[in-house]
Structure formats: C-alpha cells, structure tokens
C-alpha positions in Angstrom: 114.2 109.0 74.7 117.4 107.5 73.5 117.7 105.5 76.7 114.1 104.3 76.3 114.9 103.1 72.7 117.5 100.8 74.1 115.0 99.2 76.5 112.2 98.6 74.1 110.8 95.2 75.1 108.0 95.0 72.6 106.5 97.2 69.9 105.5 100.4 71.5 106.6 99.3 75.0 109.5 101.0 76.7 110.8 99.6 80.0 112.9 101.4 82.6 114.4 99.6 85.5 113.6 102.3 88.0 112.0 105.8 87.8 110.4 108.3 90.0 107.3 108.4 87.7 106.5 106.8 84.4 103.9 109.6 84.0 106.7 112.3 84.1 108.7 110.3 81.6 105.8 110.0 79.2 104.8 113.6 79.5 108.3 114.7 78.8 108.5 112.5 75.7 105.0 113.4 74.4 106.3 114.9 71.1 108.1 111.6 70.3 105.7 109.0 71.6 103.1 107.6 69.1 99.5 106.7 69.8 99.6 103.6 72.0 103.2 103.9 73.2 103.8 102.9 76.8 106.6 103.6 79.3 106.6 101.1 82.2 108.5 99.8 85.2 108.2 97.6 88.2 110.1 100.0 90.4 108.5 103.4 90.6 109.6 105.6 93.6 107.4 108.7 93.3 104.1 107.7 91.6 101.1 110.0 91.7 97.4 109.4 92.2 94.4 111.7 92.2 94.8 115.1 94.0 98.6 114.7 94.0 98.4 111.7 96.4 101.5 109.5 96.3 101.4 106.0 94.8 104.3 104.0 96.1 104.7 100.3 96.1 107.7 98.1 97.0 109.9 97.3 94.0 108.8 94.3 92.1 105.2 94.1 93.5 103.4 96.2 90.9 103.5 97.3 87.3 103.5 101.1 86.7 102.7 102.1 83.1 101.9 105.3 81.3 100.0 104.9 78.1 100.0 107.8 75.6 97.0 108.0 73.3 95.7 110.5 70.8 92.0 109.7 70.5 89.8 111.4 68.0 87.2 112.4 70.5 85.7 115.8 71.5 87.6 117.7 74.2 84.8 117.4 76.7 85.0 113.6 76.5 88.7 113.4 77.4 87.8 112.9 81.1 86.0 109.7 80.3 89.3 107.9 79.3 90.1 107.0 82.9 86.8 105.0 83.0 87.5 103.6 79.6 90.8 102.2 80.7 89.4 100.9 84.0 86.6 99.2 82.0 89.1 97.6 79.7 91.2 96.3 82.6 88.1 94.9 84.4 86.9 93.0 81.3 90.4 91.4 80.9 90.6 90.5 84.6 87.2 88.9 84.4 88.5 86.7 81.5 91.3 85.7 83.8 88.9 84.7 86.5 89.0 87.7 88.8 85.6 89.3 89.5 86.9 92.8 89.4 84.9 96.0 89.1 85.4 99.7 88.5 85.1 102.0 91.5 84.3 105.5 90.3 86.2 107.6 89.3 89.6 105.9 88.9 90.1 102.6 90.7 89.8 98.9 89.9 88.7 96.7 92.8 88.9 93.0 93.5 85.8 91.0 94.3 86.3 91.8 98.0 86.4 95.6 97.4 90.2 95.9 97.8 92.1 98.2 95.4 93.9 96.4 92.5 94.6 99.4 90.3 94.8 103.2 90.4 94.4 105.2 87.2 95.3 108.8 86.5 94.8 110.6 83.2 96.6 113.8 82.2 95.5 115.8 79.1 98.1 117.5 77.1 96.1 120.1 75.0 99.0 121.4 72.9 99.5 118.0 71.2 95.9 116.6 71.8 97.4 113.7 73.7 96.3 112.0 76.9 98.8 110.2 79.1 97.1 107.6 81.2 99.0 106.3 84.2 98.0 102.9 85.5 99.4 101.3 88.7 98.5 97.6 89.1 99.3 95.5 92.1 100.7 92.1 90.9 102.1 90.2 93.8 102.9 91.4 97.3 104.4 88.1 98.3 105.2 88.1 102.0 105.9 91.8 102.0 103.9 94.6 103.7 100.5 95.7 102.4 97.6 97.9 103.1 94.5 96.3 104.4 92.6 98.1 101.6 94.8 96.9 98.8 95.1 93.6 96.9 97.2 92.1 94.1 96.3 89.9 91.2 98.2 87.1 92.8 95.8 87.2 95.7 93.1 86.0 93.3 95.2 83.3 91.7 96.6 85.3 88.7 100.4 85.5 88.5 102.1 87.3 85.7 105.6 88.9 85.4 105.4 92.7 85.2 106.7 93.0 81.6 104.2 90.4 80.4 101.5 92.2 82.1 102.4 95.5 80.5 102.6 94.1 77.0 99.2 92.4 77.3 97.5 95.3 79.0 98.7 97.7 76.4 97.0 95.8 73.6 93.8 95.6 75.6 93.8 99.3 76.5 94.6 100.6 73.0 91.7 98.6 71.7 89.4 99.9 74.5 90.3 103.6 73.7 90.0 103.1 70.0 86.6 101.4 70.3 85.3 104.2 72.6 86.6 106.9 70.2 84.6 105.3 67.4 81.4 105.3 69.4 81.8 107.4 72.6 78.9 106.2 74.8 79.5 106.1 78.5 76.5 103.7 78.9 78.8 101.0 77.5 81.0 101.4 80.6 78.3 100.9 83.2 78.2 97.1 83.2 81.7 96.9 84.8 81.1 99.5 87.5 81.0 98.2 91.1 79.9 101.6 92.2 76.5 101.5 90.4 73.7 100.3 92.6 75.6 101.0 95.8 74.7 103.3 98.6 77.5 105.9 98.5 78.9 108.9 100.1 80.5 111.4 97.8 83.2 113.5 99.5 83.2 116.7 97.5 86.3 118.9 96.9 84.8 121.6 99.1 84.4 119.1 102.0 80.6 118.7 101.7 79.1 115.2 101.4 76.5 113.9 99.1 74.6 110.7 100.0 72.5 108.5 97.8 72.4 105.6 95.4 74.8 105.6 92.4 72.4 105.0 89.5 74.4 105.7 86.4 77.0 107.7 84.4 76.6 111.0 82.7 77.7 111.6 79.2 81.2 112.8 80.2 81.7 110.0 82.8 80.2 111.9 85.7 78.5 109.9 88.5 74.7 110.2 88.9 73.6 109.9 92.6 70.0 109.6 93.5 69.2 111.0 96.9 66.3 113.4 97.6 67.2 114.7 94.2 69.3 113.4 91.3 72.8 114.9 91.5 75.5 114.8 88.9 79.0 114.5 90.5 82.0 115.4 88.4 84.8 115.2 91.0 84.7 113.5 94.4 86.0 110.7 96.5 83.4 107.9 96.7 82.9 105.7 99.7 80.8 102.6 99.2 78.5 102.4 102.2 77.9 98.9 103.5 74.7 97.9 105.4 75.0 98.4 109.1 
C-alpha cells in the first residue's frame, strides 16, 4: 500500500502504471482501503472476468479499476452490486450522449450491442467488503479490436483514463450508497437492454433456457418467461435477434 500512497491522483483514487490485476491489488489491501477507495490503471496485463475468463486490452486503450465498498445491505443482496454499478455507469454514459444499456448479468453495451464494460464483484465476508472490478474500453485508436467490443470514443466520447476513473468513482459510490439506502432491484430495470429481449440463457450445466427476459428478481436474478416463468441466477445470456 505504501507504493499506492505515492500514486494517489485524487481523494480515494490510487493509480498504478501497470499491474496484472487491479482486483488482486484491492483484495490484498482490503484491510487498509476505505469505503469508496479505488485502485486503477490503463495497463492491466492479467484482468479477470466472469468464470475466470481473461480480460486483456492493449495498454492505454481501457481503464481498469477496482472499487472497494462496504455497503450496509443484507448478505443475500451483495450479488446485486454488479448490476448497481452497471446501472450507474449506463446512466452516466447516457448523460454523455451514449445510448448504453446493461446486458445481464455484468456487461455494459453500446447502442449497437457491442461490449463497452465488463464488471466483476468479489465479496470478502471477513471484512464485509465487496471489491467491484470494472474494465471500460476508452479508445482503441487504430489498434486491433474484437468485432463484439466497442470503446467510448467510438460514440464520440473521449476522456483520459485517469479523468474517467475519478469521475466514475464518484458516480459509482453514489449508486451503491443510494441502493443500500433503498435496495430495490426494480429501480435497475430501466437501464437493462436485456429486458424485453428474446434470450437464450446458457446455464452452468450446459443446458439452455429460452424465452423473453421480463424482469429482475429481488436479488438481481433474471426472470425469463418461456412456457413457464424461470428465475435465472447464473448464466451467459445471448440476445436473440429476429431471423
């Protein structure tokens, strides 16, 4: 943490020039970090997504940040924080003119359905803290990219990584604190691009569930209406487009 103290770029924001994973740094410093503290970089070499998937982007193209929060909410609601953070980002992006949306359970998409952000929450029960990792594509420039990914610059928003992190932190602390005061997942539904879509849920056991995404359960689960109404707690979701 001593090194991080020397690179504090704003209150509660610690910047590292390069790291394997901001998430690992934040988890390792959990006993020192306060509610709302962030560790961030624009050069992350071994980021992680859901199901231990890698999250790697060329240096300088994205902001990787891990936000530690200690919300006063029930344990069974901790899993909702991924959606709370996604919702907070989408509301901000819409103010910036980007018609973004939340793809359940942990992505932010641009208006064309391309991935802008990936989010991963890790609960630390011993200290009642949650470390929320957020990777946001800022500007790919002329470099390589995936066809399924987009950056804020693609939609006309350019922002240096450090400025992005400082501004995002304020938004996300507020989003978490507001939700903790009144934890109602219905307030998150208006930013979700998944709702109203015909979807395929790829379950952890390999089975598929088809239907229309119609809402969120009280812990952030996804409600899918097919032949019956099913509540999905963990799955990869594919938005099915008309043939």
